[in-house]
N, CA, C and O of each residue as an XYZ file, in Angstrom:
824
protein
N       7.405      9.454   -102.562
C       7.695      8.103   -102.077
C       7.991      8.146   -100.585
O       8.708      9.037   -100.132
N       7.452      7.196    -99.802
C       7.731      7.126    -98.387
C       9.217      6.886    -98.175
O       9.900      6.309    -99.021
N       9.705      7.349    -97.010
C      11.134      7.252    -96.748
C      11.623      5.808    -96.796
O      12.643      5.520    -97.422
N      10.894      4.888    -96.131
C      11.307      3.489    -96.147
C      11.272      2.920    -97.555
O      12.132      2.122    -97.926
N      10.272      3.332    -98.348
C      10.186      2.871    -99.721
C      11.374      3.326   -100.540
O      11.874      2.582   -101.384
N      11.836      4.557   -100.294
C      13.002      5.064   -101.008
C      14.253      4.271   -100.640
O      15.043      3.920   -101.516
N      14.436      3.989    -99.362
C      15.585      3.195    -98.930
C      15.580      1.825    -99.585
O      16.616      1.336   -100.036
N      14.410      1.211    -99.633
C      14.309     -0.118   -100.231
C      14.647     -0.065   -101.716
O      15.365     -0.924   -102.228
N      14.130      0.941   -102.401
C      14.403      1.083   -103.830
C      15.899      1.255   -104.080
O      16.445      0.654   -105.005
N      16.560      2.066   -103.266
C      17.996      2.273   -103.441
C      18.764      0.970   -103.176
O      19.690      0.626   -103.911
N      18.372      0.259   -102.131
C      19.065     -0.988   -101.796
C      18.917     -2.013   -102.918
O      19.877     -2.694   -103.275
N      17.713     -2.117   -103.470
C      17.476     -3.065   -104.558
C      18.300     -2.686   -105.789
O      18.872     -3.556   -106.447
N      18.362     -1.384   -106.099
C      19.127     -0.946   -107.261
C      20.616     -1.199   -107.067
O      21.296     -1.640   -107.992
N      21.126     -0.922   -105.868
C      22.532     -1.196   -105.592
C      22.845     -2.680   -105.726
O      23.870     -3.053   -106.295
N      21.960     -3.527   -105.201
C      22.155     -4.972   -105.314
C      22.174     -5.409   -106.772
O      22.991     -6.244   -107.160
N      21.284     -4.855   -107.576
C      21.224     -5.220   -108.992
C      22.508     -4.822   -109.721
O      23.039     -5.594   -110.519
N      23.005     -3.609   -109.441
C      24.250     -3.151   -110.052
C      25.412     -4.051   -109.633
O      26.237     -4.441   -110.459
N      25.464     -4.374   -108.348
C      26.555     -5.209   -107.840
C      26.508     -6.614   -108.439
O      27.542     -7.177   -108.798
N      25.306     -7.172   -108.544
C      25.177     -8.524   -109.081
C      25.637     -8.580   -110.539
O      26.348     -9.502   -110.940
N      25.222     -7.577   -111.328
C      25.655     -7.523   -112.728
C      27.168     -7.329   -112.812
O      27.833     -7.949   -113.642
N      27.712     -6.463   -111.948
C      29.154     -6.226   -111.957
C      29.949     -7.473   -111.615
O      30.990     -7.736   -112.217
N      29.457     -8.243   -110.645
C      30.140     -9.483   -110.283
C      30.087    -10.519   -111.402
O      30.998    -11.332   -111.556
N      29.019    -10.477   -112.171
C      28.869    -11.448   -113.250
C      29.730    -11.087   -114.465
O      30.383    -11.945   -115.059
N      29.717     -9.801   -114.820
C      30.403     -9.385   -116.030
C      31.827     -8.891   -115.784
O      32.654     -8.911   -116.695
N      32.115     -8.452   -114.576
C      33.424     -7.877   -114.283
C      34.531     -8.917   -114.275
O      34.316    -10.057   -113.864
N      35.707     -8.527   -114.727
C      36.862     -9.431   -114.756
C      38.000     -8.921   -113.873
O      38.798     -9.713   -113.371
N      38.078     -7.623   -113.686
C      39.144     -7.059   -112.856
C      38.902     -7.434   -111.390
O      37.827     -7.157   -110.860
N      39.876     -8.057   -110.732
C      39.664     -8.513   -109.342
C      39.385     -7.369   -108.365
O      38.656     -7.549   -107.390
N      39.960     -6.199   -108.623
C      39.716     -5.063   -107.732
C      38.284     -4.542   -107.902
O      37.634     -4.164   -106.927
N      37.801     -4.525   -109.149
C      36.411     -4.142   -109.377
C      35.459     -5.129   -108.713
O      34.433     -4.736   -108.157
N      35.797     -6.389   -108.771
C      34.930     -7.406   -108.163
C      34.861     -7.220   -106.647
O      33.812     -7.433   -106.038
N      35.964     -6.828   -106.051
C      35.950     -6.525   -104.614
C      35.008     -5.362   -104.306
O      34.259     -5.384   -103.330
N      35.071     -4.345   -105.172
C      34.202     -3.189   -104.972
C      32.721     -3.579   -105.105
O      31.881     -3.139   -104.321
N      32.417     -4.416   -106.116
C      31.029     -4.856   -106.292
C      30.560     -5.698   -105.101
O      29.406     -5.598   -104.682
N      31.456     -6.524   -104.559
C      31.099     -7.303   -103.364
C      30.748     -6.369   -102.213
O      29.806     -6.619   -101.461
N      31.526     -5.275   -102.084
C      31.259     -4.319   -100.996
C      29.944     -3.595   -101.226
O      29.195     -3.365   -100.276
N      29.645     -3.228   -102.476
C      28.364     -2.591   -102.772
C      27.220     -3.520   -102.402
O      26.223     -3.088   -101.823
N      27.364     -4.802   -102.738
C      26.315     -5.774   -102.397
C      26.145     -5.885   -100.890
O      25.019     -5.976   -100.402
N      27.242     -5.879   -100.149
C      27.165     -5.947    -98.684
C      26.467     -4.715    -98.110
O      25.647     -4.827    -97.198
N      26.799     -3.533    -98.653
C      26.146     -2.306    -98.187
C      24.646     -2.378    -98.448
O      23.852     -1.993    -97.590
N      24.251     -2.863    -99.618
C      22.825     -2.985    -99.938
C      22.125     -3.913    -98.943
O      21.016     -3.618    -98.495
N      22.758     -5.017    -98.600
C      22.177     -5.942    -97.627
C      22.058     -5.297    -96.246
O      21.057     -5.486    -95.555
N      23.078     -4.538    -95.845
C      23.039     -3.858    -94.551
C      21.927     -2.814    -94.519
O      21.240     -2.670    -93.508
N      21.746     -2.085    -95.622
C      20.671     -1.096    -95.702
C      19.306     -1.775    -95.528
O      18.453     -1.305    -94.776
N      19.127     -2.878    -96.235
C      17.850     -3.581    -96.173
C      17.593     -4.137    -94.776
O      16.478     -4.045    -94.261
N      18.613     -4.708    -94.173
C      18.461     -5.243    -92.820
C      18.103     -4.153    -91.821
O      17.245     -4.349    -90.961
N      18.760     -3.005    -91.937
C      18.513     -1.886    -91.023
C      17.088     -1.371    -91.151
O      16.442     -1.070    -90.147
N      16.595     -1.268    -92.378
C      15.271     -0.691    -92.607
C      14.137     -1.670    -92.315
O      13.040     -1.243    -91.955
N      14.378     -2.970    -92.462
C      13.307     -3.964    -92.295
C      13.390     -4.722    -90.986
O      12.448     -5.419    -90.610
N      14.526     -4.591    -90.276
C      14.789     -5.323    -89.035
C      14.858     -6.826    -89.273
O      14.679     -7.613    -88.343
N      15.120     -7.228    -90.521
C      15.387     -8.633    -90.822
C      16.862     -8.892    -90.526
O      17.707     -8.082    -90.905
N      17.196    -10.007    -89.852
C      18.607    -10.275    -89.541
C      19.474    -10.248    -90.802
O      19.059    -10.702    -91.869
N      20.687     -9.705    -90.657
C      21.564     -9.511    -91.803
C      21.856    -10.819    -92.528
O      21.881    -10.849    -93.759
N      22.074    -11.893    -91.789
C      22.388    -13.160    -92.439
C      21.223    -13.659    -93.298
O      21.430    -14.222    -94.373
N      20.008    -13.449    -92.815
C      18.846    -13.849    -93.605
C      18.725    -12.996    -94.861
O      18.402    -13.503    -95.935
N      18.985    -11.702    -94.721
C      18.952    -10.826    -95.890
C      19.972    -11.293    -96.919
O      19.680    -11.345    -98.114
N      21.162    -11.631    -96.455
C      22.193    -12.092    -97.389
C      21.772    -13.374    -98.088
O      22.018    -13.545    -99.282
N      21.139    -14.274    -97.349
C      20.684    -15.529    -97.954
C      19.629    -15.274    -99.031
O      19.647    -15.904   -100.089
N      18.712    -14.345    -98.753
C      17.611    -14.086    -99.678
C      18.001    -13.138   -100.806
O      17.460    -13.217   -101.909
N      18.939    -12.248   -100.524
C      19.172    -11.066   -101.352
C      20.459    -11.149   -102.156
O      20.590    -10.502   -103.194
N      21.408    -11.943   -101.680
C      22.762    -11.887   -102.256
C      23.268    -13.242   -102.738
O      24.478    -13.450   -102.833
N      22.372    -14.148   -103.039
C      22.812    -15.494   -103.407
C      22.736    -15.768   -104.903
O      23.201    -16.812   -105.360
N      22.153    -14.841   -105.681
C      21.992    -15.085   -107.102
C      23.197    -14.569   -107.883
O      23.944    -13.708   -107.419
N      23.360    -15.124   -109.086
C      24.416    -14.681   -109.976
C      23.814    -14.328   -111.330
O      22.669    -14.672   -111.624
N      24.596    -13.641   -112.143
C      24.106    -13.262   -113.460
C      23.346    -11.954   -113.416
O      23.236    -11.315   -112.370
N      22.826    -11.566   -114.564
C      22.054    -10.332   -114.644
C      20.741    -10.514   -113.894
O      20.035    -11.499   -114.114
N      20.408     -9.580   -113.014
C      19.236     -9.730   -112.178
C      17.954     -9.478   -112.972
O      17.815     -8.456   -113.644
N      17.023    -10.427   -112.881
C      15.727    -10.314   -113.547
C      14.625    -10.608   -112.534
O      14.895    -11.199   -111.489
N      13.383    -10.205   -112.826
C      12.294    -10.448   -111.872
C      12.007    -11.935   -111.675
O      12.222    -12.748   -112.574
N      11.524    -12.269   -110.502
C      11.009    -13.608   -110.237
C       9.568    -13.679   -110.725
O       8.873    -12.664   -110.776
N       9.123    -14.871   -111.080
C       7.753    -15.083   -111.545
C       6.941    -15.804   -110.477
O       7.382    -16.801   -109.906
N       5.751    -15.282   -110.221
C       4.824    -15.865   -109.251
C       3.491    -16.113   -109.960
O       2.935    -15.196   -110.565
N       2.977    -17.333   -109.891
C       1.668    -17.613   -110.493
C       0.588    -17.641   -109.421
O       0.837    -18.044   -108.285
N      -0.622    -17.205   -109.795
C      -1.809    -17.309   -108.951
C      -2.932    -17.835   -109.827
O      -3.266    -17.239   -110.852
N      -3.511    -18.957   -109.416
C      -4.537    -19.628   -110.214
C      -5.930    -19.215   -109.756
O      -6.247    -19.274   -108.568
N      -6.750    -18.801   -110.701
C      -8.156    -18.466   -110.433
C      -9.013    -19.628   -110.930
O      -9.201    -19.814   -112.132
N      -9.525    -20.399   -109.983
C     -10.324    -21.589   -110.303
C     -11.735    -21.362   -109.775
O     -11.912    -20.998   -108.612
N     -12.730    -21.572   -110.612
C     -14.110    -21.288   -110.226
C     -14.968    -22.552   -110.301
O     -14.758    -23.436   -111.132
N     -15.948    -22.593   -109.388
C     -16.970    -23.642   -109.392
C     -18.280    -23.034   -108.928
O     -18.370    -22.514   -107.816
N     -19.283    -23.098   -109.770
C     -20.609    -22.566   -109.450
C     -20.523    -21.108   -108.990
O     -21.181    -20.711   -108.029
N     -19.712    -20.329   -109.682
C     -19.612    -18.898   -109.397
C     -18.761    -18.535   -108.202
O     -18.693    -17.363   -107.828
N     -18.114    -19.506   -107.596
C     -17.257    -19.246   -106.438
C     -15.799    -19.536   -106.785
O     -15.503    -20.391   -107.619
N     -14.906    -18.815   -106.137
C     -13.488    -18.948   -106.431
C     -12.801    -19.818   -105.382
O     -13.163    -19.801   -104.205
N     -11.823    -20.564   -105.822
C     -11.058    -21.443   -104.945
C      -9.985    -20.656   -104.192
O      -9.200    -19.927   -104.798
N      -9.960    -20.811   -102.874
C      -8.895    -20.262   -102.038
C      -8.365    -21.363   -101.136
O      -9.084    -22.300   -100.789
N      -7.107    -21.240   -100.762
C      -6.506    -22.205    -99.833
C      -6.111    -21.483    -98.550
O      -5.663    -20.336    -98.569
N      -6.290    -22.184    -97.444
C      -5.991    -21.606    -96.125
C      -4.566    -21.954    -95.720
O      -4.185    -23.124    -95.675
N      -3.794    -20.927    -95.431
C      -2.415    -21.133    -95.039
C      -2.317    -21.365    -93.537
O      -3.301    -21.218    -92.812
N      -1.142    -21.724    -93.081
C      -0.991    -22.124    -91.681
C      -1.173    -20.978    -90.701
O      -1.377    -21.208    -89.509
N      -1.099    -19.741    -91.192
C      -1.326    -18.593    -90.311
C      -2.797    -18.183    -90.265
O      -3.141    -17.184    -89.633
N      -3.683    -18.959    -90.942
C      -5.116    -18.694    -90.891
C      -5.641    -17.809    -91.999
O      -6.854    -17.625    -92.107
N      -4.770    -17.254    -92.827
C      -5.217    -16.420    -93.933
C      -5.327    -17.247    -95.212
O      -4.825    -18.368    -95.294
N      -5.997    -16.664    -96.206
C      -6.328    -17.412    -97.412
C      -5.701    -16.760    -98.638
O      -5.478    -15.550    -98.675
N      -5.422    -17.593    -99.644
C      -4.836    -17.071   -100.875
C      -5.270    -17.915   -102.066
O      -5.723    -19.050   -101.918
N      -5.119    -17.332   -103.247
C      -5.245    -18.116   -104.469
C      -4.083    -19.102   -104.516
O      -2.964    -18.740   -104.153
N      -4.316    -20.335   -104.952
C      -3.191    -21.276   -105.055
C      -2.114    -20.718   -105.978
O      -2.416    -20.161   -107.033
N      -0.869    -20.869   -105.575
C       0.198    -20.357   -106.424
C       1.526    -20.342   -105.725
O       1.656    -20.790   -104.586
N       2.524    -19.815   -106.429
C       3.865    -19.728   -105.881
C       4.868    -19.429   -106.968
O       4.503    -19.091   -108.094
N       6.144    -19.557   -106.621
C       7.206    -19.280   -107.579
C       7.169    -20.266   -108.734
O       6.848    -21.440   -108.549
N       7.500    -19.785   -109.924
C       7.628    -20.659   -111.086
C       8.943    -21.414   -110.976
O      10.003    -20.806   -110.834
N       8.874    -22.732   -111.040
C      10.083    -23.557   -110.951
C      10.911    -23.425   -112.227
O      10.373    -23.199   -113.311
N      12.225    -23.570   -112.080
C      13.119    -23.368   -113.218
C      12.928    -24.423   -114.307
O      13.256    -24.175   -115.467
N      12.404    -25.590   -113.950
C      12.255    -26.654   -114.934
C      10.817    -26.798   -115.438
O      10.484    -27.787   -116.091
N       9.968    -25.813   -115.135
C       8.574    -25.856   -115.560
C       8.209    -24.560   -116.271
O       8.793    -23.508   -116.012
N       7.235    -24.652   -117.170
C       6.694    -23.446   -117.790
C       5.744    -22.763   -116.816
O       5.414    -23.321   -115.769
N       5.306    -21.564   -117.158
C       4.332    -20.857   -116.326
C       3.055    -21.687   -116.207
O       2.520    -21.838   -115.108
N       2.564    -22.222   -117.315
C       1.359    -23.056   -117.288
C       1.554    -24.277   -116.386
O       0.709    -24.578   -115.544
N       2.659    -24.964   -116.568
C       2.918    -26.170   -115.776
C       3.039    -25.856   -114.291
O       2.566    -26.618   -113.448
N       3.674    -24.732   -113.975
C       3.817    -24.344   -112.564
C       2.471    -24.022   -111.936
O       2.216    -24.402   -110.793
N       1.605    -23.324   -112.668
C       0.280    -23.001   -112.138
C      -0.509    -24.266   -111.838
O      -1.130    -24.379   -110.781
N      -0.486    -25.217   -112.764
C      -1.199    -26.488   -112.567
C      -0.625    -27.240   -111.368
O      -1.374    -27.790   -110.561
N       0.702    -27.264   -111.253
C       1.351    -27.958   -110.141
C       0.979    -27.346   -108.796
O       0.708    -28.070   -107.838
N       0.964    -26.016   -108.720
C       0.661    -25.356   -107.452
C      -0.766    -25.652   -106.993
O      -1.005    -25.854   -105.803
N      -1.710    -25.678   -107.926
C      -3.091    -26.001   -107.537
C      -3.169    -27.442   -107.039
O      -3.857    -27.730   -106.059
N      -2.469    -28.333   -107.711
C      -2.469    -29.737   -107.287
C      -1.892    -29.885   -105.888
O      -2.454    -30.587   -105.047
N      -0.758    -29.216   -105.639
C      -0.077    -29.373   -104.364
C      -0.813    -28.678   -103.225
O      -0.906    -29.229   -102.128
N      -1.339    -27.479   -103.466
C      -1.927    -26.688   -102.388
C      -3.412    -26.960   -102.179
O      -3.919    -26.792   -101.070
N      -4.119    -27.378   -103.236
C      -5.573    -27.561   -103.130
C      -6.025    -28.988   -103.441
O      -7.209    -29.294   -103.299
N      -5.113    -29.866   -103.861
C      -5.477    -31.236   -104.188
C      -6.388    -31.341   -105.390
O      -7.202    -32.259   -105.487
N      -6.250    -30.394   -106.308
C      -7.180    -30.312   -107.432
C      -6.406    -30.320   -108.744
O      -5.420    -29.601   -108.906
N      -6.874    -31.149   -109.680
C      -6.324    -31.124   -111.024
C      -7.070    -30.065   -111.838
O      -8.298    -29.984   -111.796
N      -6.310    -29.255   -112.577
C      -6.909    -28.190   -113.380
C      -6.218    -28.132   -114.734
O      -5.142    -28.697   -114.931
N      -6.863    -27.438   -115.657
C      -6.201    -27.014   -116.884
C      -6.098    -25.496   -116.854
O      -7.038    -24.806   -116.460
N      -4.948    -24.987   -117.274
C      -4.729    -23.534   -117.319
C      -5.195    -23.013   -118.672
O      -4.732    -23.489   -119.709
N      -6.105    -22.041   -118.675
C      -6.791    -21.639   -119.899
C      -6.398    -20.258   -120.411
O      -6.258    -20.066   -121.619
N      -6.217    -19.292   -119.510
C      -6.119    -17.900   -119.949
C      -5.300    -17.089   -118.956
O      -5.458    -17.241   -117.745
N      -4.431    -16.233   -119.461
C      -3.706    -15.301   -118.598
C      -4.595    -14.083   -118.350
O      -4.914    -13.334   -119.274
N      -4.984    -13.898   -117.102
C      -5.847    -12.774   -116.727
C      -5.051    -11.476   -116.681
O      -5.477    -10.455   -117.221
N      -3.893    -11.527   -116.030
C      -3.088    -10.314   -115.863
C      -1.650    -10.673   -115.558
O      -1.361    -11.709   -114.959
N      -0.751     -9.795   -115.984
C       0.653     -9.848   -115.582
C       0.922     -8.543   -114.845
O       0.875     -7.465   -115.437
N       1.206     -8.649   -113.544
C       1.310     -7.456   -112.711
C       2.703     -7.310   -112.099
O       3.372     -8.290   -111.769
N       3.107     -6.061   -111.963
C       4.288     -5.712   -111.194
C       3.876     -5.728   -109.725
O       3.101     -4.875   -109.292
N       4.380     -6.678   -108.962
C       3.889     -6.908   -107.607
C       3.916     -5.663   -106.737
O       2.972     -5.406   -105.989
N       4.993     -4.888   -106.830
C       5.137     -3.765   -105.902
C       4.113     -2.659   -106.163
O       3.953     -1.767   -105.330
N       3.417     -2.700   -107.305
C       2.359     -1.737   -107.571
C       1.029     -2.145   -106.941
O       0.087     -1.353   -106.926
N       0.942     -3.362   -106.424
C      -0.344     -3.878   -105.950
C      -0.307     -4.488   -104.548
O      -1.321     -4.481   -103.850
N       0.839     -5.012   -104.127
C       0.905     -5.765   -102.876
C       1.927     -5.171   -101.924
O       2.943     -4.617   -102.343
N       1.640     -5.296   -100.633
C       2.549     -4.860    -99.583
C       2.787     -6.020    -98.617
O       1.900     -6.850    -98.415
N       3.987     -6.082    -98.014
C       5.085     -5.135    -98.176
C       5.811     -5.331    -99.493
O       5.702     -6.384   -100.121
N       6.560     -4.304    -99.912
C       7.390     -4.421   -101.099
C       8.532     -5.391   -100.805
O       9.145     -5.331    -99.740
N       8.812     -6.274   -101.743
C       9.897     -7.232   -101.565
C      11.212     -6.651   -102.073
O      11.225     -5.727   -102.887
N      12.316     -7.207   -101.580
C      13.627     -6.770   -102.027
C      13.884     -7.171   -103.470
O      14.602     -6.475   -104.187
N      13.310     -8.277   -103.901
C      13.462     -8.695   -105.292
C      12.230     -8.278   -106.088
O      11.124     -8.206   -105.553
N      12.437     -8.006   -107.368
C      11.325     -7.657   -108.256
C      10.530     -8.919   -108.566
O      11.105     -9.983   -108.798
N       9.192     -8.794   -108.567
C       8.329     -9.946   -108.809
C       7.268     -9.594   -109.846
O       6.618     -8.553   -109.749
N       7.098    -10.461   -110.830
C       5.976    -10.378   -111.761
C       4.955    -11.426   -111.356
O       5.276    -12.612   -111.276
N       3.727    -10.994   -111.100
C       2.650    -11.894   -110.720
C       1.798    -12.187   -111.954
O       1.375    -11.271   -112.660
N       1.553    -13.469   -112.204
C       0.777    -13.895   -113.365
C      -0.478    -14.601   -112.858
O      -0.402    -15.671   -112.254
N      -1.632    -13.985   -113.112
C      -2.909    -14.554   -112.705
C      -3.478    -15.342   -113.885
O      -3.577    -14.827   -114.999
N      -3.853    -16.604   -113.625
C      -4.242    -17.515   -114.696
C      -5.607    -18.115   -114.395
O      -5.818    -18.678   -113.321
N      -6.528    -17.998   -115.336
C      -7.847    -18.612   -115.208
C      -7.724    -20.096   -115.509
O      -7.202    -20.487   -116.554
N      -8.205    -20.916   -114.591
C      -8.069    -22.370   -114.716
C      -9.439    -23.053   -114.620
O     -10.373    -22.521   -114.021
N      -9.533    -24.221   -115.215
C     -10.752    -25.026   -115.178
C     -10.524    -26.255   -114.306
O      -9.564    -26.989   -114.537
N     -11.383    -26.505   -113.302
C     -11.182    -27.664   -112.429
C     -11.581    -28.969   -113.121
O     -12.544    -29.016   -113.886
N     -10.821    -30.019   -112.835
C     -11.114    -31.337   -113.386
C     -11.555    -32.330   -112.308
O     -12.367    -33.216   -112.574
N     -11.021    -32.183   -111.096
C     -11.375    -33.095   -110.013
C     -10.201    -33.292   -109.089
O      -9.083    -32.860   -109.372
N     -10.473    -33.958   -107.966
C      -9.427    -34.222   -106.992
C      -9.938    -34.047   -105.579
O     -11.082    -33.642   -105.377
N      -9.102    -34.346   -104.597
C      -9.485    -34.231   -103.192
C      -8.353    -33.584   -102.411
O      -7.176    -33.770   -102.723
N      -8.728    -32.821   -101.392
C      -7.747    -32.058   -100.627
C      -7.122    -32.910    -99.524
O      -7.791    -33.707    -98.867
N      -5.807    -32.710    -99.344
C      -5.095    -33.277    -98.205
C      -4.239    -32.176    -97.586
O      -3.528    -31.475    -98.305
N      -4.295    -32.012    -96.259
C      -3.414    -31.027    -95.627
C      -1.959    -31.301    -96.002
O      -1.561    -32.456    -96.156
N      -1.173    -30.246    -96.148
C       0.206    -30.377    -96.611
C       1.079    -29.362    -95.889
O       0.635    -28.716    -94.940
N       2.298    -29.226    -96.330
C       3.238    -28.341    -95.644
C       2.845    -26.872    -95.739
O       3.241    -26.075    -94.889
N       2.068    -26.500    -96.761
C       1.747    -25.102    -96.986
C       0.319    -24.728    -96.625
O       0.078    -23.618    -96.151
N      -0.633    -25.630    -96.839
C      -2.043    -25.278    -96.663
C      -2.765    -26.320    -95.812
O      -2.412    -27.499    -95.811
N      -3.788    -25.853    -95.085
C      -4.507    -26.749    -94.169
C      -5.956    -26.956    -94.568
O      -6.652    -27.778    -93.971
N      -6.420    -26.220    -95.574
C      -7.829    -26.314    -95.953
C      -8.005    -25.635    -97.313
O      -7.212    -24.773    -97.691
N      -9.051    -26.031    -98.043
C      -9.434    -25.304    -99.242
C     -10.909    -24.956    -99.138
O     -11.659    -25.614    -98.416
N     -11.323    -23.927    -99.857
C     -12.723    -23.526    -99.818
C     -13.092    -22.758   -101.067
O     -12.231    -22.279   -101.805
N     -14.404    -22.648   -101.293
C     -14.940    -21.935   -102.449
C     -15.733    -20.745   -101.934
O     -16.600    -20.907   -101.076
N     -15.448    -19.544   -102.447
C     -15.995    -18.334   -101.872
C     -16.575    -17.426   -102.954
O     -16.047    -17.321   -104.061
N     -17.674    -16.778   -102.595
C     -18.197    -15.712   -103.438
C     -17.428    -14.436   -103.127
O     -16.709    -14.369   -102.130
N     -17.575    -13.445   -103.960
C     -16.890    -12.175   -103.732
C     -17.397    -11.492   -102.467
O     -16.668    -10.724   -101.840
N     -18.644    -11.769   -102.092
C     -19.252    -11.137   -100.915
C     -18.814    -11.782    -99.603
O     -18.958    -11.172    -98.544
N     -18.281    -13.007    -99.654
C     -17.940    -13.676    -98.386
C     -16.480    -14.118    -98.354
O     -16.157    -15.195    -97.852
N     -15.610    -13.281    -98.890
C     -14.189    -13.618    -98.880
C     -13.657    -13.663    -97.446
O     -14.009    -12.805    -96.637
N     -12.826    -14.633    -97.121
C     -12.210    -14.700    -95.796
C     -11.020    -13.760    -95.707
O     -10.690    -13.110    -96.698
N     -10.358    -13.664    -94.548
C      -9.149    -12.828    -94.447
C      -8.091    -13.303    -95.443
O      -7.757    -14.487    -95.491
N      -7.574    -12.377    -96.229
C      -6.642    -12.726    -97.301
C      -5.195    -12.478    -96.890
O      -4.902    -11.582    -96.099
N      -4.302    -13.287    -97.441
C      -2.862    -13.052    -97.325
C      -2.509    -12.002    -98.370
O      -2.151    -12.340    -99.498
N      -2.608    -10.743    -98.001
C      -2.575     -9.669    -98.989
C      -1.204     -9.447    -99.606
O      -1.098     -8.766   -100.626
N      -0.154    -10.001    -99.018
C       1.131     -9.928    -99.697
C       1.146    -10.825   -100.936
O       2.008    -10.688   -101.805
N       0.177    -11.746   -101.003
C       0.069    -12.657   -102.149
C      -1.078    -12.276   -103.073
O      -0.939    -12.334   -104.295
N      -2.190    -11.892   -102.506
C      -3.327    -11.457   -103.323
C      -4.263    -10.586   -102.500
O      -4.667    -10.949   -101.395
N      -4.596     -9.438   -103.057
C      -5.511     -8.503   -102.408
C      -6.943     -8.770   -102.864
O      -7.179     -9.553   -103.784
N      -7.886     -8.115   -102.212
C      -9.275     -8.217   -102.646
C      -9.429     -7.716   -104.087
O     -10.178     -8.296   -104.873
N      -8.724     -6.645   -104.424
C      -8.803     -6.108   -105.784
C      -8.330     -7.119   -106.814
O      -8.894     -7.210   -107.904
N      -7.303     -7.872   -106.475
C      -6.812     -8.885   -107.407
C      -7.798    -10.048   -107.541
O      -7.965    -10.598   -108.629
N      -8.443    -10.418   -106.446
C      -9.469    -11.455   -106.522
C     -10.659    -10.958   -107.342
O     -11.210    -11.703   -108.152
N     -11.054     -9.702   -107.135
C     -12.136     -9.121   -107.934
C     -11.795     -9.154   -109.424
O     -12.657     -9.414   -110.263
N     -10.539     -8.890   -109.738
C     -10.092     -8.947   -111.128
C     -10.336    -10.336   -111.713
O     -10.756    -10.464   -112.863
N     -10.075    -11.357   -110.932
C     -10.305    -12.731   -111.390
C     -11.788    -12.990   -111.643
O     -12.142    -13.659   -112.614
N     -12.655    -12.466   -110.777
C     -14.101    -12.605   -110.990
C     -14.517    -11.911   -112.284
O     -15.338    -12.440   -113.034
N     -13.957    -10.732   -112.549
C     -14.317    -10.011   -113.770
C     -13.881    -10.782   -115.018
O     -14.608    -10.843   -116.010
N     -12.708    -11.355   -114.954
C     -12.229    -12.134   -116.092
C     -13.105    -13.361   -116.329
O     -13.396    -13.720   -117.470
N     -13.516    -13.989   -115.249
C     -14.370    -15.181   -115.375
C     -15.724    -14.840   -115.995
O     -16.289    -15.650   -116.730
N     -16.244    -13.656   -115.707
C     -17.572    -13.267   -116.187
C     -17.543    -12.691   -117.603
O     -18.586    -12.602   -118.252
N     -16.374    -12.304   -118.083
C     -16.287    -11.626   -119.370
C     -16.479    -12.605   -120.529
O     -15.996    -13.736   -120.487
N     -17.183    -12.155   -121.552
C     -17.304    -12.977   -122.759
C     -15.967    -13.069   -123.478
O     -15.587    -14.130   -123.973
N     -15.253    -11.939   -123.530
C     -13.922    -11.903   -124.092
C     -13.044    -11.091   -123.137
O     -13.397     -9.980   -122.741
N     -11.919    -11.657   -122.784
C     -11.047    -10.984   -121.830
C      -9.710    -10.671   -122.495
O      -9.112    -11.529   -123.145
N      -9.250     -9.440   -122.325
C      -7.943     -9.045   -122.810
C      -6.977     -9.005   -121.624
O      -7.223     -8.305   -120.641
N      -5.911     -9.737   -121.718
C      -4.931     -9.800   -120.636
C      -4.469     -8.392   -120.251
O      -4.126     -7.586   -121.116
N      -4.463     -8.108   -118.954
C      -4.008     -6.818   -118.441
C      -2.501     -6.888   -118.161
O      -2.008     -7.851   -117.575
N      -1.795     -5.858   -118.587
C      -0.347     -5.804   -118.400
C       0.037     -4.514   -117.713
O      -0.356     -3.433   -118.153
N       0.804     -4.613   -116.634
C       1.352     -3.421   -115.984
C       2.449     -2.840   -116.857
O       3.051     -1.827   -116.500
C-alpha cells in the first residue's frame, strides 16, 4: 500500500472507532477520549491531503451512530447504442448520479438524479454492479462509498442547465469525452455497455 493510502486508511479507521465510541459510550471520560481520537484522525487527514482542518471536520466528523458506507448511484441510460453523459461545470463528463437521499430508495434516487442532471425521465430496470468505490476510483475518499450502477430506460424530457451540469450528450464507447474519473472511469462506463448488450446480466458485486 502507498504511504499516503496507509495514512488515509488509518485515519478512516480511527474516525470509525471514535464515532462508534461516541454513540455507544456512556462514561464521560471515555467520550472525551473518543472526541480526541476523532480530532487526531481529522488532523491526520488534513495533513496528508492539504485540505483545511475545518473542512475536514465538517465532512469527516459530523455524523453520529455506527459508521456505515454512503451510497452513490450512477445511471446508465442508452439511446441508439450510445450512453448518456452529463457535462459538469469543470468541463468533464459523468454518468448522471449522486448520493442516495435519506428519504428515497436507491431506485427513486437514480431516477431523480437523471431528471435533475439530464432533464430526462427514466425507469430504473436493473442493477449492473455494486462496487466498493476505493477499489475503482481515485482519489480515495475519507468515507466509505458503495457505488450502484443502474441500467435505465429513457422515457423523454428536455435538458436545462442547472447548478450541477451544463450540457448532456450521447456517446459511443469509441468517442467518450474527458471523464470525471472520481465518479466514473472508462472501465466503469465499459461495464455499462457490456450490461446493455448482454442477453442476461448477473449483477456484479465487489
